[in-house]
CHARMM internal coordinates of N, CA and C (Angstrom, degrees):
IC EDIT
DIST 1 N 1 CA 1.4848
DIST 1 CA 1 C 1.5607
ANGL 1 N 1 CA 1 C 106.55
DIST 1 C 2 N 1.2636
ANGL 1 CA 1 C 2 N 109.85
DIHE 1 N 1 CA 1 C 2 N 141.38
DIST 2 N 2 CA 1.3961
ANGL 1 C 2 N 2 CA 121.08
DIHE 1 CA 1 C 2 N 2 CA -179.81
DIST 2 CA 2 C 1.4870
ANGL 2 N 2 CA 2 C 110.22
DIHE 1 C 2 N 2 CA 2 C -83.08
DIST 2 C 3 N 1.3441
ANGL 2 CA 2 C 3 N 116.24
DIHE 2 N 2 CA 2 C 3 N 169.30
DIST 3 N 3 CA 1.4718
ANGL 2 C 3 N 3 CA 119.93
DIHE 2 CA 2 C 3 N 3 CA 175.41
DIST 3 CA 3 C 1.4107
ANGL 3 N 3 CA 3 C 116.88
DIHE 2 C 3 N 3 CA 3 C -62.82
DIST 3 C 4 N 1.3889
ANGL 3 CA 3 C 4 N 111.41
DIHE 3 N 3 CA 3 C 4 N -38.97
DIST 4 N 4 CA 1.5399
ANGL 3 C 4 N 4 CA 119.30
DIHE 3 CA 3 C 4 N 4 CA 178.84
DIST 4 CA 4 C 1.5684
ANGL 4 N 4 CA 4 C 110.87
DIHE 3 C 4 N 4 CA 4 C -64.96
DIST 4 C 5 N 1.3065
ANGL 4 CA 4 C 5 N 116.67
DIHE 4 N 4 CA 4 C 5 N -36.33
DIST 5 N 5 CA 1.4414
ANGL 4 C 5 N 5 CA 120.98
DIHE 4 CA 4 C 5 N 5 CA 179.14
DIST 5 CA 5 C 1.5361
ANGL 5 N 5 CA 5 C 111.71
DIHE 4 C 5 N 5 CA 5 C -68.67
DIST 5 C 6 N 1.3020
ANGL 5 CA 5 C 6 N 114.87
DIHE 5 N 5 CA 5 C 6 N -38.07
DIST 6 N 6 CA 1.4747
ANGL 5 C 6 N 6 CA 119.10
DIHE 5 CA 5 C 6 N 6 CA 179.62
DIST 6 CA 6 C 1.5003
ANGL 6 N 6 CA 6 C 106.83
DIHE 5 C 6 N 6 CA 6 C -68.35
DIST 6 C 7 N 1.2791
ANGL 6 CA 6 C 7 N 116.29
DIHE 6 N 6 CA 6 C 7 N -40.21
DIST 7 N 7 CA 1.4863
ANGL 6 C 7 N 7 CA 117.66
DIHE 6 CA 6 C 7 N 7 CA -174.14
DIST 7 CA 7 C 1.5996
ANGL 7 N 7 CA 7 C 107.15
DIHE 6 C 7 N 7 CA 7 C -74.84
DIST 7 C 8 N 1.3235
ANGL 7 CA 7 C 8 N 116.00
DIHE 7 N 7 CA 7 C 8 N -29.79
DIST 8 N 8 CA 1.5149
ANGL 7 C 8 N 8 CA 117.76
DIHE 7 CA 7 C 8 N 8 CA 176.27
DIST 8 CA 8 C 1.5543
ANGL 8 N 8 CA 8 C 109.65
DIHE 7 C 8 N 8 CA 8 C -63.33
DIST 8 C 9 N 1.4132
ANGL 8 CA 8 C 9 N 114.37
DIHE 8 N 8 CA 8 C 9 N -44.47
DIST 9 N 9 CA 1.4532
ANGL 8 C 9 N 9 CA 120.62
DIHE 8 CA 8 C 9 N 9 CA -179.77
DIST 9 CA 9 C 1.4045
ANGL 9 N 9 CA 9 C 109.53
DIHE 8 C 9 N 9 CA 9 C -61.68
DIST 9 C 10 N 1.3675
ANGL 9 CA 9 C 10 N 122.03
DIHE 9 N 9 CA 9 C 10 N -41.85
DIST 10 N 10 CA 1.4412
ANGL 9 C 10 N 10 CA 127.25
DIHE 9 CA 9 C 10 N 10 CA 178.78
DIST 10 CA 10 C 1.5423
ANGL 10 N 10 CA 10 C 110.13
DIHE 9 C 10 N 10 CA 10 C -55.18
DIST 10 C 11 N 1.4148
ANGL 10 CA 10 C 11 N 112.30
DIHE 10 N 10 CA 10 C 11 N -52.44
DIST 11 N 11 CA 1.3398
ANGL 10 C 11 N 11 CA 122.95
DIHE 10 CA 10 C 11 N 11 CA 178.40
DIST 11 CA 11 C 1.5886
ANGL 11 N 11 CA 11 C 115.72
DIHE 10 C 11 N 11 CA 11 C -51.18
DIST 11 C 12 N 1.3154
ANGL 11 CA 11 C 12 N 112.56
DIHE 11 N 11 CA 11 C 12 N -50.59
DIST 12 N 12 CA 1.4767
ANGL 11 C 12 N 12 CA 120.36
DIHE 11 CA 11 C 12 N 12 CA 175.57
DIST 12 CA 12 C 1.5196
ANGL 12 N 12 CA 12 C 114.94
DIHE 11 C 12 N 12 CA 12 C -59.59
DIST 12 C 13 N 1.4487
ANGL 12 CA 12 C 13 N 114.37
DIHE 12 N 12 CA 12 C 13 N -43.80
DIST 13 N 13 CA 1.4436
ANGL 12 C 13 N 13 CA 117.83
DIHE 12 CA 12 C 13 N 13 CA 176.80
DIST 13 CA 13 C 1.5010
ANGL 13 N 13 CA 13 C 110.74
DIHE 12 C 13 N 13 CA 13 C -62.61
DIST 13 C 14 N 1.3681
ANGL 13 CA 13 C 14 N 117.04
DIHE 13 N 13 CA 13 C 14 N -41.11
DIST 14 N 14 CA 1.5352
ANGL 13 C 14 N 14 CA 120.80
DIHE 13 CA 13 C 14 N 14 CA 177.88
DIST 14 CA 14 C 1.5638
ANGL 14 N 14 CA 14 C 109.45
DIHE 13 C 14 N 14 CA 14 C -65.52
DIST 14 C 15 N 1.2564
ANGL 14 CA 14 C 15 N 121.21
DIHE 14 N 14 CA 14 C 15 N -43.74
DIST 15 N 15 CA 1.5134
ANGL 14 C 15 N 15 CA 122.80
DIHE 14 CA 14 C 15 N 15 CA 171.06
DIST 15 CA 15 C 1.5164
ANGL 15 N 15 CA 15 C 115.43
DIHE 14 C 15 N 15 CA 15 C -51.22
DIST 15 C 16 N 1.3350
ANGL 15 CA 15 C 16 N 115.24
DIHE 15 N 15 CA 15 C 16 N -48.50
DIST 16 N 16 CA 1.3821
ANGL 15 C 16 N 16 CA 121.01
DIHE 15 CA 15 C 16 N 16 CA -179.55
DIST 16 CA 16 C 1.4623
ANGL 16 N 16 CA 16 C 111.34
DIHE 15 C 16 N 16 CA 16 C -62.93
DIST 16 C 17 N 1.3472
ANGL 16 CA 16 C 17 N 117.72
DIHE 16 N 16 CA 16 C 17 N -42.10
DIST 17 N 17 CA 1.4168
ANGL 16 C 17 N 17 CA 120.15
DIHE 16 CA 16 C 17 N 17 CA 178.88
DIST 17 CA 17 C 1.4418
ANGL 17 N 17 CA 17 C 114.72
DIHE 16 C 17 N 17 CA 17 C -66.77
DIST 17 C 18 N 1.4138
ANGL 17 CA 17 C 18 N 115.89
DIHE 17 N 17 CA 17 C 18 N -35.78
DIST 18 N 18 CA 1.5159
ANGL 17 C 18 N 18 CA 115.30
DIHE 17 CA 17 C 18 N 18 CA 171.84
DIST 18 CA 18 C 1.3922
ANGL 18 N 18 CA 18 C 112.30
DIHE 17 C 18 N 18 CA 18 C -65.07
DIST 18 C 19 N 1.3251
ANGL 18 CA 18 C 19 N 120.52
DIHE 18 N 18 CA 18 C 19 N -42.22
DIST 19 N 19 CA 1.4703
ANGL 18 C 19 N 19 CA 120.37
DIHE 18 CA 18 C 19 N 19 CA 178.78
DIST 19 CA 19 C 1.5164
ANGL 19 N 19 CA 19 C 116.04
DIHE 18 C 19 N 19 CA 19 C -60.93
DIST 19 C 20 N 1.3249
ANGL 19 CA 19 C 20 N 118.15
DIHE 19 N 19 CA 19 C 20 N -36.89
DIST 20 N 20 CA 1.4274
ANGL 19 C 20 N 20 CA 121.09
DIHE 19 CA 19 C 20 N 20 CA 169.69
DIST 20 CA 20 C 1.4561
ANGL 20 N 20 CA 20 C 115.49
DIHE 19 C 20 N 20 CA 20 C -64.06
DIST 20 C 21 N 1.3300
ANGL 20 CA 20 C 21 N 118.78
DIHE 20 N 20 CA 20 C 21 N -38.30
DIST 21 N 21 CA 1.4842
ANGL 20 C 21 N 21 CA 123.12
DIHE 20 CA 20 C 21 N 21 CA 175.90
DIST 21 CA 21 C 1.4688
ANGL 21 N 21 CA 21 C 110.48
DIHE 20 C 21 N 21 CA 21 C -64.59
DIST 21 C 22 N 1.2827
ANGL 21 CA 21 C 22 N 115.09
DIHE 21 N 21 CA 21 C 22 N -42.87
DIST 22 N 22 CA 1.6602
ANGL 21 C 22 N 22 CA 117.73
DIHE 21 CA 21 C 22 N 22 CA 176.30
DIST 22 CA 22 C 1.4365
ANGL 22 N 22 CA 22 C 110.39
DIHE 21 C 22 N 22 CA 22 C -59.57
DIST 22 C 23 N 1.3909
ANGL 22 CA 22 C 23 N 115.79
DIHE 22 N 22 CA 22 C 23 N -50.91
DIST 23 N 23 CA 1.5191
ANGL 22 C 23 N 23 CA 120.64
DIHE 22 CA 22 C 23 N 23 CA 176.82
DIST 23 CA 23 C 1.5048
ANGL 23 N 23 CA 23 C 112.40
DIHE 22 C 23 N 23 CA 23 C -54.30
DIST 23 C 24 N 1.3114
ANGL 23 CA 23 C 24 N 120.19
DIHE 23 N 23 CA 23 C 24 N -43.57
DIST 24 N 24 CA 1.4071
ANGL 23 C 24 N 24 CA 122.79
DIHE 23 CA 23 C 24 N 24 CA 175.24
DIST 24 CA 24 C 1.5222
ANGL 24 N 24 CA 24 C 113.64
DIHE 23 C 24 N 24 CA 24 C -60.50
DIST 24 C 25 N 1.3212
ANGL 24 CA 24 C 25 N 119.80
DIHE 24 N 24 CA 24 C 25 N -43.66
DIST 25 N 25 CA 1.4561
ANGL 24 C 25 N 25 CA 122.76
DIHE 24 CA 24 C 25 N 25 CA 178.34
DIST 25 CA 25 C 1.4416
ANGL 25 N 25 CA 25 C 111.42
DIHE 24 C 25 N 25 CA 25 C -68.31
DIST 25 C 26 N 1.3553
ANGL 25 CA 25 C 26 N 124.58
DIHE 25 N 25 CA 25 C 26 N -39.12
DIST 26 N 26 CA 1.4499
ANGL 25 C 26 N 26 CA 128.76
DIHE 25 CA 25 C 26 N 26 CA -175.52
DIST 26 CA 26 C 1.5070
ANGL 26 N 26 CA 26 C 114.34
DIHE 25 C 26 N 26 CA 26 C -75.86
DIST 26 C 27 N 1.2897
ANGL 26 CA 26 C 27 N 116.39
DIHE 26 N 26 CA 26 C 27 N -44.52
DIST 27 N 27 CA 1.4309
ANGL 26 C 27 N 27 CA 120.81
DIHE 26 CA 26 C 27 N 27 CA -174.52
DIST 27 CA 27 C 1.4642
ANGL 27 N 27 CA 27 C 116.87
DIHE 26 C 27 N 27 CA 27 C -103.95
DIST 27 C 28 N 1.3382
ANGL 27 CA 27 C 28 N 112.65
DIHE 27 N 27 CA 27 C 28 N -60.80
DIST 28 N 28 CA 1.5259
ANGL 27 C 28 N 28 CA 113.38
DIHE 27 CA 27 C 28 N 28 CA -172.68
DIST 28 CA 28 C 1.5463
ANGL 28 N 28 CA 28 C 107.27
DIHE 27 C 28 N 28 CA 28 C -75.52
DIST 28 C 29 N 1.2303
ANGL 28 CA 28 C 29 N 126.25
DIHE 28 N 28 CA 28 C 29 N -33.88
DIST 29 N 29 CA 1.4392
ANGL 28 C 29 N 29 CA 121.90
DIHE 28 CA 28 C 29 N 29 CA -179.73
DIST 29 CA 29 C 1.4998
ANGL 29 N 29 CA 29 C 108.55
DIHE 28 C 29 N 29 CA 29 C -72.44
DIST 29 C 30 N 1.3648
ANGL 29 CA 29 C 30 N 119.50
DIHE 29 N 29 CA 29 C 30 N -33.21
DIST 30 N 30 CA 1.5048
ANGL 29 C 30 N 30 CA 122.48
DIHE 29 CA 29 C 30 N 30 CA 173.52
DIST 30 CA 30 C 1.4998
ANGL 30 N 30 CA 30 C 113.93
DIHE 29 C 30 N 30 CA 30 C -63.96
DIST 30 C 31 N 1.2558
ANGL 30 CA 30 C 31 N 113.88
DIHE 30 N 30 CA 30 C 31 N -38.31
DIST 31 N 31 CA 1.5153
ANGL 30 C 31 N 31 CA 115.66
DIHE 30 CA 30 C 31 N 31 CA 176.81
DIST 31 CA 31 C 1.5625
ANGL 31 N 31 CA 31 C 112.56
DIHE 30 C 31 N 31 CA 31 C -68.91
DIST 31 C 32 N 1.2699
ANGL 31 CA 31 C 32 N 115.42
DIHE 31 N 31 CA 31 C 32 N -38.87
DIST 32 N 32 CA 1.4713
ANGL 31 C 32 N 32 CA 120.74
DIHE 31 CA 31 C 32 N 32 CA 177.58
DIST 32 CA 32 C 1.6076
ANGL 32 N 32 CA 32 C 106.04
DIHE 31 C 32 N 32 CA 32 C -64.65
DIST 32 C 33 N 1.2103
ANGL 32 CA 32 C 33 N 121.70
DIHE 32 N 32 CA 32 C 33 N -55.52
DIST 33 N 33 CA 1.4353
ANGL 32 C 33 N 33 CA 127.26
DIHE 32 CA 32 C 33 N 33 CA -177.25
DIST 33 CA 33 C 1.5974
ANGL 33 N 33 CA 33 C 108.41
DIHE 32 C 33 N 33 CA 33 C -59.41
DIST 33 C 34 N 1.2795
ANGL 33 CA 33 C 34 N 116.30
DIHE 33 N 33 CA 33 C 34 N -42.42
DIST 34 N 34 CA 1.4917
ANGL 33 C 34 N 34 CA 121.12
DIHE 33 CA 33 C 34 N 34 CA 179.51
DIST 34 CA 34 C 1.5524
ANGL 34 N 34 CA 34 C 108.50
DIHE 33 C 34 N 34 CA 34 C -61.18
DIST 34 C 35 N 1.3036
ANGL 34 CA 34 C 35 N 121.23
DIHE 34 N 34 CA 34 C 35 N -43.22
DIST 35 N 35 CA 1.4252
ANGL 34 C 35 N 35 CA 124.21
DIHE 34 CA 34 C 35 N 35 CA 179.75
DIST 35 CA 35 C 1.4910
ANGL 35 N 35 CA 35 C 111.43
DIHE 34 C 35 N 35 CA 35 C -66.50
DIST 35 C 36 N 1.3265
ANGL 35 CA 35 C 36 N 117.52
DIHE 35 N 35 CA 35 C 36 N -36.67
DIST 36 N 36 CA 1.5425
ANGL 35 C 36 N 36 CA 121.67
DIHE 35 CA 35 C 36 N 36 CA 174.55
DIST 36 CA 36 C 1.5183
ANGL 36 N 36 CA 36 C 107.76
DIHE 35 C 36 N 36 CA 36 C -60.79
DIST 36 C 37 N 1.3563
ANGL 36 CA 36 C 37 N 117.57
DIHE 36 N 36 CA 36 C 37 N -53.14
DIST 37 N 37 CA 1.4001
ANGL 36 C 37 N 37 CA 122.99
DIHE 36 CA 36 C 37 N 37 CA -175.83
DIST 37 CA 37 C 1.5191
ANGL 37 N 37 CA 37 C 108.71
DIHE 36 C 37 N 37 CA 37 C -59.19
DIST 37 C 38 N 1.3865
ANGL 37 CA 37 C 38 N 116.88
DIHE 37 N 37 CA 37 C 38 N -43.38
DIST 38 N 38 CA 1.4642
ANGL 37 C 38 N 38 CA 116.19
DIHE 37 CA 37 C 38 N 38 CA 177.96
DIST 38 CA 38 C 1.4013
ANGL 38 N 38 CA 38 C 112.53
DIHE 37 C 38 N 38 CA 38 C -60.50
DIST 38 C 39 N 1.3589
ANGL 38 CA 38 C 39 N 125.49
DIHE 38 N 38 CA 38 C 39 N -40.16
DIST 39 N 39 CA 1.3697
ANGL 38 C 39 N 39 CA 126.41
DIHE 38 CA 38 C 39 N 39 CA -177.68
DIST 39 CA 39 C 1.5943
ANGL 39 N 39 CA 39 C 109.43
DIHE 38 C 39 N 39 CA 39 C -69.04
DIST 39 C 40 N 1.2895
ANGL 39 CA 39 C 40 N 119.21
DIHE 39 N 39 CA 39 C 40 N -38.12
DIST 40 N 40 CA 1.4416
ANGL 39 C 40 N 40 CA 119.46
DIHE 39 CA 39 C 40 N 40 CA 175.63
DIST 40 CA 40 C 1.4995
ANGL 40 N 40 CA 40 C 115.15
DIHE 39 C 40 N 40 CA 40 C -67.55
DIST 40 C 41 N 1.3006
ANGL 40 CA 40 C 41 N 115.62
DIHE 40 N 40 CA 40 C 41 N -37.21
DIST 41 N 41 CA 1.4130
ANGL 40 C 41 N 41 CA 119.40
DIHE 40 CA 40 C 41 N 41 CA 170.24
DIST 41 CA 41 C 1.4446
ANGL 41 N 41 CA 41 C 118.92
DIHE 40 C 41 N 41 CA 41 C -61.17
DIST 41 C 42 N 1.3580
ANGL 41 CA 41 C 42 N 112.88
DIHE 41 N 41 CA 41 C 42 N -35.86
DIST 42 N 42 CA 1.4688
ANGL 41 C 42 N 42 CA 117.44
DIHE 41 CA 41 C 42 N 42 CA 178.21
DIST 42 CA 42 C 1.5603
ANGL 42 N 42 CA 42 C 111.28
DIHE 41 C 42 N 42 CA 42 C -71.60
DIST 42 C 43 N 1.2987
ANGL 42 CA 42 C 43 N 114.00
DIHE 42 N 42 CA 42 C 43 N -44.72
DIST 43 N 43 CA 1.5067
ANGL 42 C 43 N 43 CA 114.92
DIHE 42 CA 42 C 43 N 43 CA 176.00
DIST 43 CA 43 C 1.5189
ANGL 43 N 43 CA 43 C 112.96
DIHE 42 C 43 N 43 CA 43 C -63.05
DIST 43 C 44 N 1.2795
ANGL 43 CA 43 C 44 N 116.50
DIHE 43 N 43 CA 43 C 44 N -34.55
DIST 44 N 44 CA 1.6411
ANGL 43 C 44 N 44 CA 117.84
DIHE 43 CA 43 C 44 N 44 CA 175.85
DIST 44 CA 44 C 1.4199
ANGL 44 N 44 CA 44 C 107.61
DIHE 43 C 44 N 44 CA 44 C -70.27
DIST 44 C 45 N 1.3277
ANGL 44 CA 44 C 45 N 127.89
DIHE 44 N 44 CA 44 C 45 N -38.00
DIST 45 N 45 CA 1.4357
ANGL 44 C 45 N 45 CA 128.71
DIHE 44 CA 44 C 45 N 45 CA 177.50
DIST 45 CA 45 C 1.5589
ANGL 45 N 45 CA 45 C 108.79
DIHE 44 C 45 N 45 CA 45 C -62.43
DIST 45 C 46 N 1.3239
ANGL 45 CA 45 C 46 N 118.29
DIHE 45 N 45 CA 45 C 46 N -43.52
DIST 46 N 46 CA 1.4145
ANGL 45 C 46 N 46 CA 122.62
DIHE 45 CA 45 C 46 N 46 CA 179.82
DIST 46 CA 46 C 1.5091
ANGL 46 N 46 CA 46 C 111.05
DIHE 45 C 46 N 46 CA 46 C -66.97
DIST 46 C 47 N 1.2857
ANGL 46 CA 46 C 47 N 118.26
DIHE 46 N 46 CA 46 C 47 N -38.92
DIST 47 N 47 CA 1.4589
ANGL 46 C 47 N 47 CA 123.39
DIHE 46 CA 46 C 47 N 47 CA 175.99
DIST 47 CA 47 C 1.5311
ANGL 47 N 47 CA 47 C 111.59
DIHE 46 C 47 N 47 CA 47 C -66.29
DIST 47 C 48 N 1.2567
ANGL 47 CA 47 C 48 N 122.74
DIHE 47 N 47 CA 47 C 48 N -38.67
DIST 48 N 48 CA 1.3820
ANGL 47 C 48 N 48 CA 129.88
DIHE 47 CA 47 C 48 N 48 CA 174.85
DIST 48 CA 48 C 1.5649
ANGL 48 N 48 CA 48 C 112.34
DIHE 47 C 48 N 48 CA 48 C -63.16
DIST 48 C 49 N 1.3183
ANGL 48 CA 48 C 49 N 112.27
DIHE 48 N 48 CA 48 C 49 N -41.25
DIST 49 N 49 CA 1.5422
ANGL 48 C 49 N 49 CA 117.09
DIHE 48 CA 48 C 49 N 49 CA 179.92
DIST 49 CA 49 C 1.4431
ANGL 49 N 49 CA 49 C 115.17
DIHE 48 C 49 N 49 CA 49 C -72.80
DIST 49 C 50 N 1.3043
ANGL 49 CA 49 C 50 N 115.77
DIHE 49 N 49 CA 49 C 50 N -22.73
DIST 50 N 50 CA 1.5399
ANGL 49 C 50 N 50 CA 119.72
DIHE 49 CA 49 C 50 N 50 CA 178.27
DIST 50 CA 50 C 1.5452
ANGL 50 N 50 CA 50 C 110.46
DIHE 49 C 50 N 50 CA 50 C -92.66
DIST 50 C 51 N 1.2774
ANGL 50 CA 50 C 51 N 122.76
DIHE 50 N 50 CA 50 C 51 N -16.03
DIST 51 N 51 CA 1.3861
ANGL 50 C 51 N 51 CA 120.49
DIHE 50 CA 50 C 51 N 51 CA 178.16
DIST 51 CA 51 C 1.4914
ANGL 51 N 51 CA 51 C 113.76
DIHE 50 C 51 N 51 CA 51 C -84.03
DIST 51 C 52 N 1.3839
ANGL 51 CA 51 C 52 N 113.91
DIHE 51 N 51 CA 51 C 52 N 140.57
DIST 52 N 52 CA 1.4625
ANGL 51 C 52 N 52 CA 119.48
DIHE 51 CA 51 C 52 N 52 CA 177.05
DIST 52 CA 52 C 1.5341
ANGL 52 N 52 CA 52 C 109.75
DIHE 51 C 52 N 52 CA 52 C -92.90
DIST 52 C 53 N 1.2501
ANGL 52 CA 52 C 53 N 115.32
DIHE 52 N 52 CA 52 C 53 N 130.37
DIST 53 N 53 CA 1.4798
ANGL 52 C 53 N 53 CA 122.24
DIHE 52 CA 52 C 53 N 53 CA -178.58
DIST 53 CA 53 C 1.5772
ANGL 53 N 53 CA 53 C 106.72
DIHE 52 C 53 N 53 CA 53 C -59.61
DIST 53 C 54 N 1.2914
ANGL 53 CA 53 C 54 N 110.10
DIHE 53 N 53 CA 53 C 54 N 147.48
DIST 54 N 54 CA 1.5926
ANGL 53 C 54 N 54 CA 116.35
DIHE 53 CA 53 C 54 N 54 CA 173.22
DIST 54 CA 54 C 1.5156
ANGL 54 N 54 CA 54 C 107.03
DIHE 53 C 54 N 54 CA 54 C -75.85
DIST 54 C 55 N 1.3348
ANGL 54 CA 54 C 55 N 114.15
DIHE 54 N 54 CA 54 C 55 N 147.57
DIST 55 N 55 CA 1.4630
ANGL 54 C 55 N 55 CA 117.32
DIHE 54 CA 54 C 55 N 55 CA 179.59
DIST 55 CA 55 C 1.6338
ANGL 55 N 55 CA 55 C 109.34
DIHE 54 C 55 N 55 CA 55 C -68.21
DIST 55 C 56 N 1.2710
ANGL 55 CA 55 C 56 N 112.60
DIHE 55 N 55 CA 55 C 56 N 143.79
DIST 56 N 56 CA 1.4572
ANGL 55 C 56 N 56 CA 113.46
DIHE 55 CA 55 C 56 N 56 CA 176.68
DIST 56 CA 56 C 1.5844
ANGL 56 N 56 CA 56 C 110.22
DIHE 55 C 56 N 56 CA 56 C -69.86
DIST 56 C 57 N 1.2996
ANGL 56 CA 56 C 57 N 113.95
DIHE 56 N 56 CA 56 C 57 N 148.75
DIST 57 N 57 CA 1.5185
ANGL 56 C 57 N 57 CA 115.12
DIHE 56 CA 56 C 57 N 57 CA -179.25
DIST 57 CA 57 C 1.4476
ANGL 57 N 57 CA 57 C 106.65
DIHE 56 C 57 N 57 CA 57 C -72.94
DIST 57 C 58 N 1.3563
ANGL 57 CA 57 C 58 N 112.49
DIHE 57 N 57 CA 57 C 58 N 148.03
DIST 58 N 58 CA 1.4676
ANGL 57 C 58 N 58 CA 124.03
DIHE 57 CA 57 C 58 N 58 CA 179.28
DIST 58 CA 58 C 1.5496
ANGL 58 N 58 CA 58 C 106.03
DIHE 57 C 58 N 58 CA 58 C -73.48
DIST 58 C 59 N 1.2456
ANGL 58 CA 58 C 59 N 117.09
DIHE 58 N 58 CA 58 C 59 N 140.29
DIST 59 N 59 CA 1.5533
ANGL 58 C 59 N 59 CA 122.02
DIHE 58 CA 58 C 59 N 59 CA 170.29
DIST 59 CA 59 C 1.5456
ANGL 59 N 59 CA 59 C 113.51
DIHE 58 C 59 N 59 CA 59 C -66.28
DIST 59 C 60 N 1.2709
ANGL 59 CA 59 C 60 N 115.90
DIHE 59 N 59 CA 59 C 60 N 129.30
DIST 60 N 60 CA 1.4322
ANGL 59 C 60 N 60 CA 117.58
DIHE 59 CA 59 C 60 N 60 CA 176.59
DIST 60 CA 60 C 1.4950
ANGL 60 N 60 CA 60 C 111.59
DIHE 59 C 60 N 60 CA 60 C -115.13
DIST 60 C 61 N 1.3336
ANGL 60 CA 60 C 61 N 116.59
DIHE 60 N 60 CA 60 C 61 N 153.87
DIST 61 N 61 CA 1.3984
ANGL 60 C 61 N 61 CA 120.58
DIHE 60 CA 60 C 61 N 61 CA 178.77
DIST 61 CA 61 C 1.4595
ANGL 61 N 61 CA 61 C 115.87
DIHE 60 C 61 N 61 CA 61 C -79.52
DIST 61 C 62 N 1.3105
ANGL 61 CA 61 C 62 N 113.94
DIHE 61 N 61 CA 61 C 62 N 130.70
DIST 62 N 62 CA 1.4212
ANGL 61 C 62 N 62 CA 118.95
DIHE 61 CA 61 C 62 N 62 CA -171.30
DIST 62 CA 62 C 1.5635
ANGL 62 N 62 CA 62 C 112.53
DIHE 61 C 62 N 62 CA 62 C -86.56
DIST 62 C 63 N 1.3085
ANGL 62 CA 62 C 63 N 117.32
DIHE 62 N 62 CA 62 C 63 N 136.76
DIST 63 N 63 CA 1.5099
ANGL 62 C 63 N 63 CA 118.61
DIHE 62 CA 62 C 63 N 63 CA -175.86
DIST 63 CA 63 C 1.4626
ANGL 63 N 63 CA 63 C 110.19
DIHE 62 C 63 N 63 CA 63 C -91.42
DIST 63 C 64 N 1.2661
ANGL 63 CA 63 C 64 N 120.08
DIHE 63 N 63 CA 63 C 64 N -3.02
DIST 64 N 64 CA 1.4962
ANGL 63 C 64 N 64 CA 118.25
DIHE 63 CA 63 C 64 N 64 CA -179.53
DIST 64 CA 64 C 1.5878
ANGL 64 N 64 CA 64 C 115.18
DIHE 63 C 64 N 64 CA 64 C -75.42
DIST 64 C 65 N 1.2523
ANGL 64 CA 64 C 65 N 115.02
DIHE 64 N 64 CA 64 C 65 N -9.84
DIST 65 N 65 CA 1.4889
ANGL 64 C 65 N 65 CA 121.18
DIHE 64 CA 64 C 65 N 65 CA -179.75
DIST 65 CA 65 C 1.4520
ANGL 65 N 65 CA 65 C 114.63
DIHE 64 C 65 N 65 CA 65 C 75.56
DIST 65 C 66 N 1.2926
ANGL 65 CA 65 C 66 N 118.59
DIHE 65 N 65 CA 65 C 66 N 22.80
DIST 66 N 66 CA 1.5165
ANGL 65 C 66 N 66 CA 120.05
DIHE 65 CA 65 C 66 N 66 CA -173.06
DIST 66 CA 66 C 1.4363
ANGL 66 N 66 CA 66 C 108.33
DIHE 65 C 66 N 66 CA 66 C -85.37
END
COOR INIT
IC SEED 1 N 1 CA 1 C
IC BUILD
């Protein structure tokens, strides 16, 4: 093999590795992060369901005459 042939093989290998990394970032990483967000949203929904809302403050008469 010539030097150009070896260099071409190295470039092809690097290109395949870059494409695999991009696929990981776009699909597999997105699935993992999406599952984490879904779990966080579920726990937040459960937390909101168990909390009792604070009573609204009663309106008071203003002494400024406005």
